[in-house]
Residue frames relative to the residue before (quaternion, step in Angstrom):
aa qw qx qy qz dx dy dz
M 1.0000 0.0000 0.0000 0.0000 0.00 0.00 0.00
S 0.3865 -0.7371 0.5072 0.2238 3.62 -0.68 1.17
I 0.6305 -0.5448 0.4063 0.3749 3.54 -1.29 0.43
E 0.6174 0.5592 -0.3259 0.4471 3.56 1.13 -0.76
V 0.6566 0.4677 -0.3084 0.5050 3.66 0.96 -0.84
W 0.6452 0.5155 -0.3423 0.4481 3.68 0.90 -0.86
L 0.6555 0.4949 -0.3152 0.4755 3.66 0.90 -0.91
S 0.6359 0.5083 -0.3583 0.4570 3.62 0.90 -0.68
F 0.6383 0.5372 -0.3060 0.4587 3.58 1.05 -0.89
I 0.6467 0.5016 -0.3076 0.4852 3.62 1.01 -0.90
L 0.6525 0.5068 -0.3356 0.4525 3.61 0.86 -0.71
A 0.6400 0.5156 -0.3034 0.4822 3.56 0.98 -0.84
S 0.6724 0.4899 -0.3106 0.4598 3.55 0.94 -0.92
L 0.6227 0.5398 -0.3543 0.4419 3.63 0.96 -0.74
M 0.6344 0.5330 -0.3115 0.4652 3.62 1.02 -0.88
L 0.6824 0.4875 -0.2921 0.4598 3.52 0.93 -0.89
C 0.7541 0.4488 -0.2332 0.4189 3.56 0.76 -1.06
F 0.7182 0.4303 -0.2513 0.4856 3.55 1.13 -0.62
T 0.5115 0.6249 -0.4146 0.4195 3.58 1.30 -0.07
P 0.4779 -0.6875 0.4537 0.3050 3.72 -0.52 0.97
G 0.1903 0.7545 -0.6107 0.1469 3.53 -0.92 1.00
P 0.7776 -0.3274 0.1762 0.5071 3.64 -1.11 -0.17
T 0.6816 0.4649 -0.3289 0.4595 3.62 0.79 -0.70
V 0.6307 0.5130 -0.3454 0.4688 3.66 0.93 -0.55
F 0.6631 0.4975 -0.2965 0.4742 3.52 1.00 -0.99
L 0.6321 0.5266 -0.3353 0.4590 3.62 1.03 -0.69
I 0.6582 0.5101 -0.2987 0.4662 3.55 0.96 -0.88
M 0.6976 0.4820 -0.2654 0.4589 3.56 0.85 -0.86
G 0.6478 0.5176 -0.3120 0.4639 3.54 1.15 -0.80
Q 0.6832 0.4705 -0.2741 0.4866 3.57 0.91 -0.95
S 0.6677 0.4752 -0.3393 0.4618 3.67 0.88 -0.64
L 0.6232 0.5328 -0.3681 0.4384 3.50 1.08 -0.48
S 0.6311 0.5216 -0.2845 0.4987 3.51 1.32 -0.72
Y 0.8643 0.1932 -0.0702 0.4591 3.57 0.67 -0.97
G 0.5331 -0.7006 0.3778 0.2868 3.57 1.21 0.07
K 0.7989 -0.3528 0.1825 0.4517 3.57 -1.32 -0.05
K 0.6032 0.5833 -0.3670 0.4015 3.64 1.14 -0.68
S 0.5917 0.5748 -0.3616 0.4345 3.65 1.25 -0.12
V 0.4431 0.7474 -0.4185 0.2644 3.52 1.31 -0.37
I 0.7407 0.4505 -0.2651 0.4219 3.55 0.61 -1.20
P 0.6967 0.4325 -0.3457 0.4561 3.73 0.73 -0.74
L 0.6366 0.5381 -0.3545 0.4237 3.53 0.98 -0.71
V 0.6732 0.4556 -0.3081 0.4944 3.68 0.89 -0.98
A 0.6462 0.5155 -0.3446 0.4450 3.67 0.90 -0.68
G 0.6520 0.5159 -0.3034 0.4654 3.54 1.16 -0.64
V 0.6342 0.5224 -0.3100 0.4782 3.49 1.09 -0.79
L 0.6465 0.5042 -0.3080 0.4827 3.66 0.89 -0.87
S 0.6666 0.4957 -0.3189 0.4564 3.59 0.87 -0.89
G 0.6701 0.4771 -0.3206 0.4697 3.59 1.03 -0.82
D 0.6079 0.5422 -0.3745 0.4429 3.64 1.03 -0.59
I 0.6457 0.5164 -0.3224 0.4609 3.55 1.04 -0.85
I 0.6591 0.4859 -0.3293 0.4701 3.56 0.91 -0.71
A 0.6239 0.5340 -0.3411 0.4575 3.56 0.94 -0.86
M 0.6655 0.4842 -0.3059 0.4787 3.59 0.93 -0.98
S 0.6267 0.5526 -0.3118 0.4525 3.59 0.88 -0.71
I 0.6602 0.5067 -0.2716 0.4833 3.49 0.96 -0.98
S 0.6855 0.4908 -0.2935 0.4507 3.49 0.93 -0.96
F 0.6922 0.4686 -0.2880 0.4672 3.60 0.87 -0.87
A 0.6089 0.5541 -0.3346 0.4586 3.51 1.15 -0.48
G 0.6156 -0.5904 0.3329 0.4021 3.61 1.16 -0.30
L 0.5330 0.6142 -0.4460 0.3737 3.60 1.20 -0.21
G 0.5518 0.5945 -0.4043 0.4228 3.63 1.15 -0.53
A 0.6267 0.5205 -0.3395 0.4702 3.63 0.91 -0.80
L 0.6810 0.4892 -0.2878 0.4627 3.57 0.90 -0.91
L 0.5980 0.5297 -0.3629 0.4797 3.67 1.11 -0.58
T 0.6527 0.5110 -0.3391 0.4448 3.58 0.87 -0.77
T 0.7926 0.3263 -0.2230 0.4642 3.64 0.85 -0.44
S 0.7118 0.4176 -0.2710 0.4955 3.60 1.25 -0.45
A 0.3195 -0.7558 0.5391 0.1900 3.58 -0.53 1.26
V 0.6230 0.5559 -0.3513 0.4236 3.67 1.01 -0.57
L 0.6737 0.4865 -0.2771 0.4823 3.53 0.95 -0.85
F 0.6287 0.5462 -0.3134 0.4563 3.48 1.09 -0.79
N 0.6686 0.4949 -0.2792 0.4797 3.47 0.92 -1.02
A 0.6276 0.5285 -0.3597 0.4442 3.64 0.91 -0.83
F 0.6653 0.4521 -0.3332 0.4919 3.70 0.78 -0.81
K 0.6375 0.5595 -0.3318 0.4129 3.69 0.93 -0.79
W 0.7281 0.4495 -0.2374 0.4600 3.47 0.86 -1.05
I 0.6044 0.5237 -0.3523 0.4862 3.65 1.05 -0.68
A 0.6580 0.4773 -0.3166 0.4888 3.69 0.85 -0.85
A 0.6733 0.5288 -0.3077 0.4151 3.60 0.84 -1.01
V 0.6734 0.4794 -0.2851 0.4852 3.59 0.94 -1.05
Y 0.6612 0.5009 -0.3520 0.4336 3.64 0.83 -0.82
L 0.6366 0.5399 -0.3266 0.4433 3.61 0.96 -0.78
I 0.6606 0.4956 -0.2863 0.4859 3.58 0.97 -0.98
Y 0.5966 0.5849 -0.3444 0.4282 3.60 1.09 -0.83
I 0.7468 0.3775 -0.2242 0.4995 3.59 0.65 -1.24
G 0.5788 0.5735 -0.3937 0.4256 3.65 1.11 -0.27
I 0.6338 0.5045 -0.3156 0.4941 3.53 1.06 -0.88
K 0.6584 0.5202 -0.3242 0.4367 3.61 0.98 -0.83
A 0.6222 0.5476 -0.3070 0.4677 3.55 1.14 -0.70
C 0.6149 0.5530 -0.3233 0.4600 3.55 1.07 -0.88
R 0.7250 0.4580 -0.2108 0.4691 3.54 0.89 -1.10
N 0.5563 0.6453 -0.3643 0.3761 3.64 1.26 -0.25
N 0.0827 -0.7975 0.5965 0.0353 3.61 -0.67 1.01
T 0.1214 -0.8144 0.5665 0.0314 3.69 -0.52 1.04
S 0.1834 -0.7549 0.6013 0.1868 3.47 -1.30 0.14
I 0.6478 -0.5708 0.3418 0.3710 3.52 -1.15 0.52
E 0.6107 0.5608 -0.3560 0.4310 3.53 1.23 -0.60
T 0.7458 0.3818 -0.2307 0.4948 3.66 1.05 -0.41
Q 0.0369 0.8642 -0.4935 0.0915 3.56 0.69 1.17
D 0.6602 0.5559 -0.3096 0.3991 3.53 1.13 -0.87
V 0.3492 -0.7277 0.5586 0.1911 3.45 -1.24 0.52
P 0.3329 -0.7914 0.4700 0.2050 3.59 -0.20 1.25
L 0.6744 -0.4934 0.3588 0.4160 3.55 -1.28 0.46
S 0.6530 0.5328 -0.3296 0.4255 3.55 0.82 -0.86
K 0.6707 0.4860 -0.3041 0.4706 3.56 0.94 -0.81
R 0.6516 0.5236 -0.3383 0.4322 3.57 0.96 -0.84
A 0.5808 0.5441 -0.3526 0.4923 3.59 1.26 -0.70
K 0.6667 0.4906 -0.3236 0.4585 3.70 0.95 -0.70
L 0.6264 0.5399 -0.3301 0.4552 3.55 1.04 -0.75
F 0.6313 0.5550 -0.2866 0.4596 3.51 1.15 -0.83
K 0.6711 0.5003 -0.2615 0.4805 3.40 0.96 -1.05
E 0.6818 0.4819 -0.3172 0.4497 3.66 0.83 -0.87
A 0.6586 0.4997 -0.3268 0.4581 3.57 0.96 -0.73
L 0.6110 0.5572 -0.3205 0.4620 3.57 1.12 -0.84
I 0.6982 0.4886 -0.2832 0.4399 3.60 0.77 -1.16
V 0.7104 0.4598 -0.2977 0.4420 3.62 0.80 -0.96
T 0.6511 0.4922 -0.3262 0.4769 3.64 1.00 -0.68
A 0.7048 0.4665 -0.2912 0.4481 3.60 0.77 -0.91
L 0.7219 0.4448 -0.2631 0.4602 3.59 0.99 -0.72
N 0.4327 0.6893 -0.4693 0.3425 3.65 1.22 -0.07
P 0.3176 -0.7910 0.4860 0.1931 3.66 -0.29 1.06
K 0.5993 0.5681 -0.3309 0.4567 3.53 1.21 -0.63
G 0.6399 0.5437 -0.3007 0.4522 3.48 1.16 -0.85
I 0.6688 0.5030 -0.2826 0.4687 3.55 0.95 -0.84
V 0.6468 0.4988 -0.2955 0.4955 3.50 1.09 -0.83
F 0.5649 0.6369 -0.3252 0.4117 3.57 1.11 -0.76
F 0.7022 0.4986 -0.2508 0.4419 3.41 0.88 -1.35
I 0.7279 0.4285 -0.2834 0.4541 3.63 0.79 -0.87
A 0.7020 0.4549 -0.2736 0.4748 3.63 1.11 -0.63
F 0.7316 0.4828 -0.2376 0.4186 3.53 0.97 -0.73
F 0.6494 0.5498 -0.3235 0.4140 3.59 0.86 -0.92
P 0.6550 0.5614 -0.3352 0.3786 3.61 0.82 -0.86
L 0.5812 0.6385 -0.3175 0.3921 3.46 1.31 -0.73
F 0.7412 0.4149 -0.1765 0.4974 3.52 1.25 -0.66
I 0.6010 0.6067 -0.3450 0.3895 3.58 1.34 -0.15
N 0.2616 -0.7277 0.6069 0.1839 3.57 -0.88 0.85
T 0.3352 -0.7915 0.4893 0.1475 3.45 -0.51 1.27
T 0.5734 0.6048 -0.3626 0.4170 3.58 1.28 -0.21
H 0.6953 0.3724 -0.2087 0.5782 3.50 1.47 -0.33
A 0.6828 -0.4681 0.3533 0.4357 3.54 -1.33 0.28
V 0.3653 -0.7986 0.4451 0.1749 3.50 -0.79 1.09
M 0.5940 0.5934 -0.3624 0.4046 3.61 1.08 -0.53
P 0.6705 0.4990 -0.3296 0.4390 3.59 0.88 -0.73
Q 0.6139 0.5366 -0.3182 0.4837 3.51 1.20 -0.75
M 0.6666 0.4983 -0.3099 0.4596 3.59 0.92 -0.84
L 0.6436 0.5325 -0.3126 0.4522 3.54 1.04 -0.72
I 0.6268 0.5227 -0.3125 0.4860 3.56 1.09 -0.81
M 0.7043 0.4578 -0.2902 0.4585 3.57 0.78 -1.03
G 0.6221 0.5440 -0.3457 0.4444 3.59 1.06 -0.78
F 0.7143 0.4490 -0.2751 0.4609 3.54 0.78 -0.98
S 0.6247 0.5263 -0.3538 0.4555 3.66 1.10 -0.61
F 0.6484 0.5168 -0.3352 0.4473 3.52 1.01 -0.91
L 0.6517 0.5271 -0.3327 0.4322 3.65 0.95 -0.75
V 0.5810 0.5633 -0.3397 0.4792 3.54 1.27 -0.66
V 0.6720 0.4908 -0.2731 0.4827 3.50 0.77 -1.07
S 0.6866 0.4927 -0.2762 0.4576 3.59 0.82 -0.86
A 0.6022 0.5179 -0.3327 0.5083 3.57 1.16 -0.66
L 0.6686 0.4826 -0.3257 0.4625 3.65 0.87 -0.87
S 0.6494 0.5420 -0.3251 0.4228 3.59 0.96 -0.73
A 0.6667 0.4932 -0.2632 0.4929 3.48 0.96 -1.17
S 0.6460 0.5096 -0.3305 0.4623 3.73 0.87 -0.86
F 0.6609 0.5109 -0.3329 0.4375 3.62 0.84 -1.01
Y 0.7279 0.4351 -0.2830 0.4480 3.68 0.70 -0.92
S 0.6397 0.5460 -0.3178 0.4378 3.48 1.08 -0.76
I 0.6894 0.4572 -0.2710 0.4922 3.60 0.99 -0.98
F 0.6172 0.5545 -0.3405 0.4423 3.53 0.93 -0.70
S 0.7004 0.4536 -0.2666 0.4823 3.55 0.84 -1.00
G 0.5929 0.5376 -0.3422 0.4923 3.66 1.09 -0.79
Y 0.6648 0.5089 -0.3306 0.4358 3.62 0.80 -0.88
I 0.6005 0.5405 -0.3640 0.4634 3.62 1.04 -0.75
R 0.6766 0.5163 -0.2916 0.4366 3.50 0.80 -1.17
S 0.6804 0.5098 -0.3233 0.4155 3.64 0.82 -0.97
K 0.6676 0.5257 -0.3331 0.4086 3.64 1.10 -0.42
V 0.6713 0.4376 -0.2896 0.5235 3.53 1.37 0.00
S 0.1422 -0.8355 0.5267 0.0660 3.58 -0.42 1.11
S 0.5028 0.6660 -0.4024 0.3764 3.65 1.31 -0.16
V 0.4523 -0.6583 0.5166 0.3085 3.58 -0.84 0.91
K 0.6134 0.5423 -0.3665 0.4419 3.64 0.93 -0.87
F 0.7272 0.4194 -0.2960 0.4556 3.65 0.70 -0.86
Q 0.5657 0.5353 -0.4079 0.4765 3.69 1.10 -0.53
N 0.6921 0.4403 -0.3416 0.4588 3.66 0.73 -0.58
V 0.5614 0.5481 -0.4182 0.4577 3.60 1.17 -0.45
F 0.6231 0.5607 -0.3276 0.4361 3.50 1.08 -0.94
N 0.6223 0.5230 -0.3423 0.4712 3.59 0.99 -0.70
K 0.6569 0.4671 -0.3425 0.4826 3.59 0.86 -0.73
I 0.6320 0.5293 -0.3416 0.4513 3.65 0.91 -0.80
S 0.6500 0.5279 -0.3004 0.4566 3.59 0.93 -1.04
G 0.6734 0.5079 -0.2900 0.4521 3.55 0.93 -1.03
S 0.6713 0.4924 -0.3246 0.4488 3.52 0.93 -0.82
M 0.6009 0.5327 -0.3616 0.4737 3.59 1.13 -0.62
L 0.6642 0.4972 -0.3292 0.4508 3.59 0.84 -0.79
I 0.6247 0.5253 -0.3068 0.4895 3.59 1.10 -0.83
G 0.6458 0.5164 -0.3018 0.4746 3.56 1.01 -0.75
A 0.6145 0.5403 -0.3222 0.4760 3.49 1.10 -0.83
G 0.6261 0.5402 -0.3253 0.4587 3.59 1.00 -0.88
A 0.6733 0.4994 -0.2861 0.4642 3.53 0.93 -1.05
L 0.6657 0.5106 -0.3050 0.4507 3.52 1.00 -0.83
T 0.6341 0.5344 -0.3107 0.4645 3.56 1.10 -0.66
A 0.6111 0.5722 -0.3160 0.4465 3.50 1.23 -0.84
T 0.6873 0.5017 -0.2792 0.4449 3.64 1.14 -0.69
L 0.4462 0.7114 -0.4549 0.2963 3.61 1.27 -0.26
Q 0.1317 -0.7723 0.6164 0.0788 3.55 -1.00 0.90
K 0.5623 -0.6161 0.4717 0.2858 3.39 -1.30 0.79
S 0.4399 -0.6867 0.5229 0.2480 3.58 -0.84 1.04
N 0.4311 -0.6993 0.5174 0.2398 3.53 -0.97 0.91
């Protein structure tokens, strides 16, 4: 893989990862609720979800998703309903300034939520199977090129998730009022519900 092709892939990955979507809204919403200490579990969950989505795509399910409207819609609605569910929970959550720490059990839930939303995003799965081949030189060994692109994409994805999570956590840290913290919970929940609604509108590419 030439440096020019790799840089083109990185640029395309940056545009994809930093463009707001369900995963970005999930990260921002949860970071507004739980602050900077949610960064590690959220980023780890996104990366794990990306790995699962890539594995599903390379295993052939991605090709099936591109042709099966039923399967695509199943993935879409599961992800949408899950996002709306955790959004409603966030809206109903009341926090206090005295409980700023994120317990281990909650960190595990944040990891799981980020993993599920990222892995179930049907557009992400379709992207991997449709996007990666555009940058592969078939006259050279394919596997090394796929490994390079896969690792590069994960780095970009981690940067994107970290940026949105740290930024949202920073905003939360600047407000010490319990009332405003609970307002943030409502905002984060609304963002998650909006992400669910956005996911529900996804259409299968022809």
